[in-house]
N, C-alpha and C positions, 0 to 999 in steps of 0.2 A: 493774156490772161491766162491767173491761176484760179482752177478750184479753191474755197474751202476747206484749205488742209486743217485748218484749226475748228473746225467743226469736232462737236465731241454732247452727244446726246443723253438728258439727264439719265440716270439708270436708278428704278431704288429694285431695292429685295422686296417688291411686292404683294402676299401673297391673295389669292381670290376670295372676294368679298366676303363666302362661306367661311373661310380657314379665320376671318375672322368677327367672329361671331362670340358673346361673351353670355350667356343665361343671365336674365333680370337686368342687361345693358341698356337703355330704352334713348335714343331721340325725342321721339316728341311724345307726350301723353295726351290723347287728346280726352277732353274735358266730354263727364255726364252732363248729358241735354237736360237743362235748367226747368223742373217743373211748369214753370208759365206757360215754356214755349211749347212744351210738352202736351198741355194743355190748349195749345192751338192749334199745333197741329202734328199732333203724336209724336210717336217717339220713334217714328223712324223706322219699323224692323216690323212691329207687327201687323199693317195691313201688306207685307210681302206674301208670297203666297208660298207655303208652307216649304215645298219644294228648294227653293232658292236661300231657305236662310241655314248658316252653318251651326252645326248641331256642338262645335267647338269651336272653341279662339285659333286662328290659321298658322300653322310653325313659319317664322320666317327668322331671319337670319337676326341678332339682335347685336344691334348695335348704337352709339353715343351719334348726334347730331355731327359732331365734331370731328371724330373719325370717317365719317362714312364722307365728310369732305374733303380732306384728307388725301384719302385711297382715290376722291377722282379725282382730282389734282392731279397727286402723280403720278397717274394712268395719261392721262391729259399732256405731262412733259415727255412722257415715251411716245407720243405719236408727231406724226410729220403728217403735214396738209397744206393747202393753197394758199393758207396766210399766213403760215411758215416759210415756205420754200419754192422753188420752181417745179411745179409740178406736169411740167410736158411730158413728163414719162406713162402721163397715166392715159396710155393713147388709148382711142375708141371713146372716150368719155368726157371729152370736153372739160378738162379743167380749169375756168376760167373764173374771172374777179367778179364779186357776187359787191354792187354798190354798197357798202354797211347802211344805207337811206331805204333802203330796202329791205332789212333786217330791219329798221326800226318799225316800219308799215306793218309788217307782220307778227311784232314781236306787242302794235298797240291793243289796248284796252276795245278799240271802236274795233277790231276784227274778235282778239280774243273771246271776247264774251258774250259775243254772236253763239247762238246753238242751232244747228240747223231746222230744229222742231218749229223753231219760229214761224210766225202766221208770213206768208208774202208782203204782209204792206208794212212791216217793220223791218223788213233785209233790205229796203229798194236799193242801199248803197252797194252789197255785194252784191246783189243783183245784177247791175247797173255795170260795176266792173266785170262781170263775169261776160253780160251779154257783149261788152262792148272788147273783151281779148277775143271770142271766138269770131267779128267782125275785123278784127286788124291780123287774126289765122286766114280766116276766109278770102283777105287779100296778098296773104302771102304766099299762102298756096294755090289760089284760083278756084278752088273747090268752093263748096255753098253751105256747110252747118256743123258746126263741131260741137262734140262732147268731153268733157272734160274729166270725165268720170273716170276713166282708167288711172292706175295709182302709178304708173312705169311704162316702160316701153315693150315691154314684155307683156306684161296686160292688156295693153292695145294690141298688140298683133294677135293677141286670141280672141279679144275682141274683132278684130278687122277678121276672121279666119271665122270667125262665130258668123259675121255677116254674109261673109261667105255661103257659108253653112245653110243660113236663114231663107239667102234668096235664091238657092238652087230648090233648094226645100217648095215653096215657090210657086215654081214652076215646075214641080215635081221631077227632080232632076238629079236631086240631092243622092239619092243611092246610086245614078249610074258614076254622077262626079266625085269619085275618091279620091283623085290624086293634087296633091300639091305641088307646083316650080317652086325653085329657089336656086341660088348657088354658091356658094361653097363657102367665098367670101361674103359674103350678105352677113349680117348679125347671125349667131346661131337658134334665137332666140325665134328666126321669122320659122325654123323647120321643127324644131322643139312644139312651140304653140299649135300651126298646124297636125302633128302627129296627135297631140291631146285632143284632136277635136275629131282622130281617127282618124286623120289622112294619110294616104301610102305618100311619101317622102321620093320627088325626084330633085336629084341635086343635080345642076347645071357647073363647070367649071371651067377655068378660061382658058383660052387658046395663046398663042407666045405673047398676046401682046399685052397679056392679064388683063384681057374684056373677058366677060360670059361668052359663052362661044353661042352665038345664034344659029348656026347650024345643029349645035347638040339642042338648041332649044328648039329647033323645028322639029324635029325629030323626037323629041320626049312629046310635046303640046300634041292630045285629040282630045275626041271629045266626052273622054275619061276627065279632062282636066276642068278643076273646080276654079284656080286660078294662081297666082303668082305672087308671090312675097319674096322684094328684095330693095335691096341697100346702093342706092347710088349718091357718090361712089359709096365703092364697098370701103371692107377694112383696108384696103392698099393701099389708098388714097386717090386712086383711080376713076374718076368718070365715066362712064357711060355715055360718049354720043349717040350711039343709035339705041338708046332706051326706048323711044318713040316703034322703033320697030317689034322691039320684046312687048312693048304694051298692044301693039298691035296686031299679032302672031295671035296671044290669048285670044283676043277680043272675036277676031276671029272663027275661033274655034269654041263662043261664047264664056269663059270665062271671065273674071274680073281680076284686076290688077291692085294691090297694095301698097303702097310706097314705104317704106323702114325710115323715117328723115330723121331716127333718131339724134345724129350728127350731122345738124344740118347748118350747122356753123360758114360753111364756106360757098354756101349757094342762095340766103335771103336777099332778096331784091336780084338774083339773080336767073336763077332756073328754080320753075314752079311745076307742081304737079300735075295742073292743068295739061301745060301745055305738054306733056309726055305722057297727056292721054290716061294719068289711072285714076279710080274711080276712088281710091280712100289712097288717107295718108296719115301718120303720126310726127309731133312731135314731141322728143323730152323736153318738155320746158326745165326740168330740173336739170341740162343741160345744155342746151342754147340762150336758151331763158332768161339767163339769170338765176337761177336756183341750184343753190348748189347741188353736186352731183348726189344721186340717189346712194347708193350700195346702203340700204336701210333707210333711207327717208328721207327727208321727205320727197320723194319723186309724184310728178304726175306727168302719164302719155296723151298731148291732148288730139285725137281723135276725130280726124275732116273725112266726109264723103261727099260726093256728088250731089247731085239733087233726088237720082234716081233712089240712092240709098238712103236717104234723109228718114223716111219712117222705120227703118230698120236700128238707129242709135241708140243705145242703151239711155232709159227714162233715169231721170227728167231733162229737158231740155229746158235751157232759160229763153224766152221768147222775150218780144217786145210791143205794146201794139198802139206804140208812139206817144204812149204817158204815162205805163206803169208797166212795170216785172213783173214777169208769172213764169210759175213753173211748170212746166207741159209733159204731163203723163198718159197723152192720151194718142198717143203714136201707135200704127195700128197694125207694125210689124216688129216693133219691138223684139230685141232678143233679149231685152228687162234691166236688170244692172248685172255691173260687174264687180259692184263693189256698193260701198253704204254712202245714201246722200248724193250730195255734187260732185262729189272729185276733190283735191287738196288743194284747197283752196287760198292757203297762203304761198302756193308755190303758183299761183293764179294773179295774185295779186303781186307778185314779185314781176310776175310778166308782162301783168300792162303798167308797171311803172316803168319798166324798161324798156318798152314798145315805146309810151309816151317819151319818155326821153332823150329816147334816139332818132326817131323820128324815122321815115321811110330811106331817107338818107343817109342816118348815123347805120340805121342794121347793115344796108348795104357796103358802105365805109366798113364796121366791119368785118363786112367777110374780104375783104379785098386785102383787110390786113392778116387773116387769120393764113389766106393764102400768101399772102407772100411772107410772111414767119418761115410757114412750113419749105417755102421754095425755097428759102435762104438756107434754112437750116439742112435740107438737103443736100445743098449744094459742099456743106461744110461738114456732114455726116462722112459724103461720101470722099473726102477729101484725105477722111482715117484710115490705117493699112486696118487690111482685114474688114471692112464694112463695104457690105452691096447694097444695091436696091431692087429685087427682082422685078420682073417681068417692065416695062413701058419704057426702054432703055431710051437715057435722053430728055424724058420727057417729063412737062411739068408735072404735078401733083397735086389735091384741091387741099384739104384740112389737115391730111396725116398723111405716113406711111410706113408701111411693114417692113422693114429696112431685115437686114441678115448678115447674124457674124458668124456665115462657115466658114470663109478664107483664118477668119482669126482664128478658129476653132483646132481647123485643119493643122496652121501653123503652131499653136499654144498648148492646146489643150483646152483654153482658157473658156468656156460655153457663156452662154448670154446668163444662167444662172449667177454663174460667177460672177458678171456683171455688174448685173441690178446689187448684188451682197455690197459690192466694191461703191457702190455708187451712193448707199448709203453714209460711207466713213465719209461722204465727202457734202450730206446735207438734203441728199437728191434723193426723190423716188423712180424707179423704172417697171411699169407694170409687168407682172411675172407669169403672166396668162396672154397665148395670144392664138388663141383657140381661132380655126382648126391648124393646128404645126403640119402645114404644109409648106409654107417657107422655112426651110433651116433653121437654127438657132435665133427666130426672130426678138426682133426689137418695135415696138411701134409707139411712137412722139408725135403727140399731135399740140403744136401748140397753138394755140390761142391766140386771139387779137390781142386779150391781155398783156402778154407776155414784151419786153421792150427787148431790140437788139444785142444793148445789155450780158441781160441774165438768158439771153439763147446762148453767147459768147461763154458768159458762165457756167454753160450746163456742158456744153460743147467742150470747153475746158477740161469737166470734168471724166467723160469720155478719150478726151486725149492724153490725158493722163495713166487712164487705165489700159490703153495702150500699149505705151510706153510700157508700162509694167508686167503689162503680158508678154512681152517680147525681150524683156530688160528680166523682170523676176517672178517668173512667172505666180510663186507661193505666196505673195503679197497678195492679189487677188484670188489665188483659189482657198486663201484661208479665212476671207472677208464676210461677215463685217470687224472690223479690230473698234471701231469708235460709237458701237449701236449699242441698244438695249438688251439684247441679245447674238449670243454668236452663232449660231446655227440654229435654225428651228430644228427638233426634234418632232418626228408626225407620229413616233411610232403609236402613244395612247390614242391618237384619233380615228385608231386603225382597228381599236378593239373595242366596241360598242357598251360592252361591262365595264371598261373605266370611264364612262362618261356620266357627268352628274352637271345636266344642264337646270334642275333645278334645287331647290333647295333641299324638297323632300328624299329628289334619288340621291343628293350627299349626303345627308345623314342613312340613307341605306345601305349606300354603298362606302361610303367613306368615312365616317366621323369613328373616334374609337371610343 
């Protein structure tokens, strides 16, 4: 199979929308309020507090409706995404197919016209869906209650760190327990969120097999340990079979354990947080459970806890008394709220629909196929000259692999960044961030259950072509991309805050002539 050599992306010499503004141009003119309506409900302004009423008309870019439409359609043509290309290069992000009927559900007026301030009696339907999704995730994880309030994985990790801190505070130990343990190949947010809460971070590195070093953990843990935040499998795709020994070690010193399951796509119905003795876990609904990957929204980090931590969850929770669904704000030790209202409801609805359509066996089958796809891809990548998969030699991985192009770079000078740019010429995407950069010249690939063998072969064909070019005609790769919207990204303007203009007001101040 050959990669799609004839791919050529649409390219527009498109200015930013600020530069398109023409004074006096209009899209939609908001009509003045009719006198009859004003008499009935007021003018909509005078009843507002004076400090929230503008003293002058806001300055905004001025464009016609047609020009706005053309602008954003042109930008859309300059993008690649999961609905257009084989996106397995978005490693650690679980880029999978989201059934389009789920999108119809979330855009239905039955959902979009709801308001979170409505009386509970008028929103029983969506409360039922939230509650039943909670029940599903309890079964999938083995834990006892879920909150859907966090807007994504990092916010769910922050909530886990907050719960750990509140738990120790209630026991009078929060000042002493000032250390959080994580691993270098867990998601970086595990360390970052704990640091935001004021914890000192202790990072465990892998042993020669690529597994977190249990002896290093036993050395690090102490009565100062607040908890463990860990991903399993880590971003190398290696599952830690000794994870229960890790959690037990933390528990022996009085700490709590939080399971980062942002990438649960390879373990649904196979491994659960409960059996690994975790106190908490979260799932990214916008990765594992149908919703498109977050990257700015919509995201949802479903946070689950064991029974002893239920009272610490963000409020409100959705409860069911056998007849009606209600919002429970009465948690005695709640960490409060981590975002507004109940969470990102469209992501919860997609999750509910996805689970209902697959059933328990379907969830397990999705994981089996994801693991099968990943290990097929692993075999094919390791056949390419210059590629390797550090750690766990000759062992299967779970849902992804962090590969290395170090040998190719040493042989040819072609780097993983060069390969990323060249893959664009074939209509493929390859992630350019693989933090932390411990694996030299990293490449992280994650083929979910959505991709067929033919699509994986097509992706491999692109990599194979680039490897051939790297050894035979290096300049083609080093000077890529050739068919994309941009040739080489210029980062210089981003390094100078004086040149930033992310608002219309800043643009007028800095750039308008």
